[in-house]
N, C-alpha and C positions, 0 to 999 in steps of 0.2 A: 590620427593617434590610433594605436592598438586599443581594440577593445578589451576590457577586463572581464574576467569569469567572476561571476558572483561566488562567494563562499558556499551559497546553498548548492549552486550548480556542480562545484568542484566535489562537494560531498556526494551528490546523486551519482556523478559519472565515475567517481573513485569506487564507490560501493559497488557499481557494475562490474568494475574492473575484479574486486574481491570476489565477487559472485561468480565471475567467469573463471577465476582461478579455483574457486571450490567447486565449480561444475566438473572440472578436468580433474578433481582429485587432490587438490592441493590448496594452501592457503599461506598468506604472508605471516611469518613468524620471526621470533629472534633466531639469529644464526650463531652456531658456536663454530669457533676455529678448531680445526683439527690438524694434526701433524699431516704434513705431505711428504710422501715417500720420495726418495732421491731417484733420479732416472736411472733405469737399467741400462748400463752401457752396451751398446752393441745389439740389443734385442729388437731394435726398431730401426726405421729408415732414418728417423731424426733422434739424436741424442737428447733432446728436449723431452721426448716422450717417456712416460713412465708405466704405461699400461696399454693393453688393447682395448678396443671399444667393447662396452658391456653388449653382450648378445641380447637381441630382442626376438621376441615371437612376432614375426611380420606376416604380412599378407602373403598369398601365394604369389610367387614370382619375384618378390623384393629381396634384395641381396643385402648382406651385412657391410657396412663401410669397410674398405680395406686401409683406413687411415689408423692413427694412433692417437691416444689420448695425453695431453699435456695439463698439468696442475700447477699452479702457482698461487702465491699468497698476494692479494691486491690491498694495498693500503688505501684507507678512506680518509678523505680530508674534509668532506661536505657534512656540515653537522646535521642536516635533516637525514642524510643517509646513514649516519653513525646512529641517530636515534632509533631509525628503522631496524638495523642490524644489531645494535646492542654492542658493538665493538668497533674499534678503528681499523680492522684488518678483517679481510673475508677470504675464504678458499674459493678460488675459481677454477674452471677447467674449459677445455676446448677439444675438439676432435679436428685433426689436420690430415690431409691427403697429399702428398707431394710425389707426383709420377717419379719413377726411378730414372727416367731418360731426360729429366730436366737438365738442360746445358748451362753454361757458365754466365750466358745472357740473363739479365734480370726477368723475373717471371711476374706475370699478373697475378693478383689474389682476390678471390671471390669468397665472401663472406655470406654464409647461409643461416638465417636464424630461425628457431622454432617458435611455436606459440606458446601460450601460457602452460605451464607446468610440464611441457614437452622438453625433451633433451637434445643434446647434438646428435645422439644416435638415432633418436625417432626421426628428426627432420632429415637426416642421411638416409634412412632406409625406409620408412614408412612413408614420408611425406614426398621426398624427391627421388625415391628409389635408386640413389647413388647415380643418378644421370650426370651430375656434375663431375663425377670422378671419371666417367667414361669420356666425357668432353675434355677434361683435364689431360687424359692420356693422349687424346687426338691432337690437341692444340698446345699443350705445354703450360699450365698454369697450376696454381696451388688453390686448394679448397680448404676453408676454415669453417666447420660447423660450430656457432657459437652456442653458449649455455646461459641461461638466465641465473640470477642470484639463487643460490642453493636453498631450499625450503626444510624447515623442520616442523610440518604442521601437526595438529593433533591426531591421535592415532586413527580416528575415524575419517580423516581427510587426507589420505596419503596420495601422492601424484600417481598418475596412472602408468608411468615408467620409471625406472630407476634414474636417479640424478635428474629428475624433473626440476625446472627452474623457472623463474618469473622475470620476464623483462618488461620493467614498468614505463620505459619511455618517458615521454613529456608528462605523464601524470604525476611522476614523483617530485615533489619541491626540491629543488636544488640551486645552488649558485654556479655561475660558470659553465660548465659543462656536466652532462649526467655520468653517473657511476658506470654505466655500461659503455659510454663513449670512450672513458678512460681505460677500461677494459679492452677495447678494440685497439688502442693506441699501444698498450703494453703488448699484446698478442704480435701486432707488427714488430715492435722492437725485439721481442724474443725470436721471431721467425728470421730476422735478419741476421742473427748471430750464426746461423747455419746455412741459409738459402739466399741466393741473390734475387731479392724482390724488387718489382717495379713500382715505385711509389707513386708514379703518375698514373697507374692502372689499378687501383685499387677499387672494388665494386661490392655492393651489398644488396642482398635479396632475402627474402623470408616470407612466411605465412602468418596472416593474423598479427599477433604482437610482434612477431618476427619481421612483417611488413612494417608496423609501426617503428620498430628499431631502425629500419632502413630509412624511414622518413627523418627520424631523430638525427642520424649521421649526416644527412643532407643539411639539416638545420643548424647542428652544433659542431660539425666538424668537416666542413667544405674543403679544408686543406687535406683531408684524409682520402674522401671518396670522389671519384670522377663521374660515377653514374649509380643509380640505384634502380630495383626492380621489385616493389613491393606487391604482394598477392594478398587480396582480400585484407588488407593491412588497416591497422588502426589509422584513422585519416587525420595524422598530425599536420598542421599546417605552419608556415612561417609567420603568419599574421592571423589576428583575430582569436576568438574564443578557442579553437582548437589549436592553438600554440601552447596553451596550458602554461607549464613551468620551463618550457624550453627556451633557449637564449639564441636567437639567430645570429650566426657570425658572419661577417662580410664574405662573399663568395658564394653563399648558398643558392643564388639565383643561377649560378653557372653550372650547378650540379644536374646532370640529365636524368630524366625519369622516364621509366617504362612501368606504368602500374596497371594492374588488373583489378577490376571490380566486378562481383557477381550480383546479378539482378535479383536472385532469390537467396541471397545469403541470410540464414536465420540468426546469425550472431552479430555481424556488423552491417546495418541496415544500408540498402543502396540508395534510397531516398532519404531526406532529412526526416528525423525523428527517432522513435523507438524501433527495436527489432523484435522478433518472436522470442529470442532467448532473454532479452533485455527490455523488458516492457518500460522500465523506468529511464532508460538512457535517452540521450539527446545527441543523436548522430548528425553530423552536418549534412550528409549526402555525399556520395562518392563523385557525381559529376561536379557538385559544388567544390569539392576538394580539388578535382581536376582544374577547375576554373581558378581557384585561389593560387595554385601553383602556376598556372599559364600566366596570371598577373604579375606575380612576383618574378617570374623569369622573363617578363617583358615580350612573351610570344604572341604574335598577332596573325590574324588571317585564319581561313577556314582549314580543316584538316583533309588530308588525302585518307580515303576510307577504304580499307581492304576487308573483304569477307572470306574468312578462312572456309573450306569446304567442309560440309557436315558429313565427316566421314564415318560417324558411329551414331547409330540411331538408338534411342532408348537411354541416353546418359543425362536425362533430367528426371527427377523425382516426381513422376506424374501426381502422386496423391497430394502433394503440397503446391506443385508449380502448375499444374493443370497443362503441363507441356511434355510431349513425348521426348523431344531431343534438345540439347543444349548446343548453342551456336555461339562463336566469337567474332566480334567485328573490332578491327584495330583502327584508331584514329591516330595518323601521323601529322602533328602540327608543324607548321613552317620552323626552320631552324633559326635560332636566335643569334644576335650579332656576335657572341663569344663561342658560337658552335653548340649551345646548349639545345636539347631536343626534349620534347615531351611526347611520348607515345601512349595512348590510352586504350586498353583492351576492355570491352564490354562483352562480359561472358553472360549471354541471356540464358535463363533457365537452370544456372549452375548454383550450387551450394557453397558452403564454407570449406574449401579445399583448394589443392593445387592442381591445376589441369594436367592430366597425365593419361597416356594410352591405356593404363590398368585402372579399372574401377575401384573405388574403395569398398570395403567389407559392407556386406548388405545389413550387418547389425548396426552400422552407423547412419544409414540413410535417413531414418527418422528424425535424428538429432541435428546431422549435418548437411543433409541433402545429398546428391549425387555431384560427382566432379565431371567436368567436361573432357571427353576422351579424344577430341579432335586434333589436340597439339600437346607436346610436352612443353611447359612453360620453362623449363631449364634452358632448353634449345633457343627459345625467343629471348630469355634474358641474356645469354651469353652472346648471341648475334648482336644484340643491342649494346652490350658491354663493349665488344670488339670495335665498335664505332667510336668509342670516347677514351680520351686520356686527358689528364690535367696538363694545363700549360706549364712549362718549366719556370716561367717567371709571371705569375698570376698579377693581372693589374688590379688597381683599386676598383672597389665595387661602388 
């Protein structure tokens, strides 16, 4: 029987979530519904779009997204979500990039989710440096950068980027499926009005809370996603304490996973217990999260281990890690009966960020640590996604 989370522990962990949001410059607050501008016909690649991405002051070498922004009003039906929002509808937004050369054949869709109080634009430009758009140009798929619920925090706690949002994942009490799972379903329905999309090849990735959102989709919407690739993600699991308020649906064990965990992550502890940034948190441990998913997916046997070349020296924040260089080991577990896979990336000496050949700004190192520069995880995620699609007629779980 699934272990139940005590009310006290729920309060402790959820308080940590709120602190995380505040540390990024935001907080959870009542949301006001604002009018949504009608799409400007002919100005963008898609008629759904109403505006260009909000320009960001990005690190050297980072490019702004070439996509466009879609806004819509999401109806809310879950009572817990309505209490949080203070309304039964909320304005949502996302950033979508569809290459001009997409043909008539149905195209895969890759969702990329940001961390707490970050935005679709920031995960596109600052986190992933629009690498998914370059891959989409090469291989013909659609990129959707998600955005958390909009926030209206007190004046002294503004998000650090425009349109910053908050993805609650399994932390938020709900019945059925979470508000952001419904958001993803709505996006796919919208895109399908203008683009041929391949419903058997929908994927999700993201950093931190965005990684947690990817886990939530695997748990609550296995009919939507074929594979996920969370990076330093909130370690939601289909069973046990770290299931929180999520409701596993039949088929979650068939969703393939490529997850990356950082051994020196100051936000989400690699081992069980608290983290540097959240001394009162009770994280389950990233290897323990891997093992929980392996058990749920019924994957057995030792992994094949690959060591990536240590191409860049000095990509570990030595004052905190006592390591000069970060390295990555990949563990590929035997394929399951239904073709499901789990690949586990162990990033030694890495902090709380997305592996990328370009190092993050030095003013972030003390808080976040350094990122690994040996690989671009966008390439790893996409190559993993290409291996997977949903069966046309899923069997019973």
